N, C-alpha and C positions, 0 to 999 in steps of 0.2 A: 503493499500500500504505499509505503514512503517514497519508492520511484513514481508511483503515478502522481503524487503529490510535486515531486520534484520535477517532472514533465509539465504539469500544468502550470506551475511556476514560470518554468523556462518559456512556456507559449505565451503566458501573459506578458513576460518581459518582451519577447519578439513582437507580438502584436503592438505593444506599447511604442516600440523603436519605430514600426511601421507607421503608427498613426503620427508621430513626431515628424517623420521625414515627408509625410503627405501634406503636413502643416506647413512645413518649411517649402516645399514644391509648390503650395497653392497661395502662401503668404497669408495664412489664415492662423487665428490664435489656436492653441490647444485648450480645450474645455475640460475643466476638471470638477470634482466635487470636494468641498473643503469648508468644514466649520459649518455644515448645514446648508451649504448653498454654493451654486455654480459660481466659477471663477473662470477669466480668459487669461492664459499665461502664455507667454512666448515659447516657441519651440526650444530655444536654448535654456529656458528655465524648466521646461518639461524633462529636458534631456538630464539637466543637472539633478533635479528630483529623484528621477529615475535611478541614475547612478548612485546616489548617496541610499537609496533603497536597497539596491543591490548589494552595494559594500556592507550596509547595517546587516542584512542577511547573512553575507559572507562571514563576518566576524562572530554573527551569533551562533553559527553552525561550527564555526572553528573553535569556539568556547566549550560549545557541546561536546565536540569530539575530544577535546582537552580534558574534560571532566570523566570521561569514559575510561 
């Protein structure tokens, strides 16, 4: 089951990157849900947020592996 979850998270990351690239190509903002409301952010900000989330996940997984 863990592998299925990892694959789902990877698919989400890939689809998010695709949406960011589409936003760049079309010159439109990326729409997100934050603090109970929709917000428009730039593709660059969206990419920074995605990269930060991936890094946070990586660090958490590393910490869990170290504890095992």
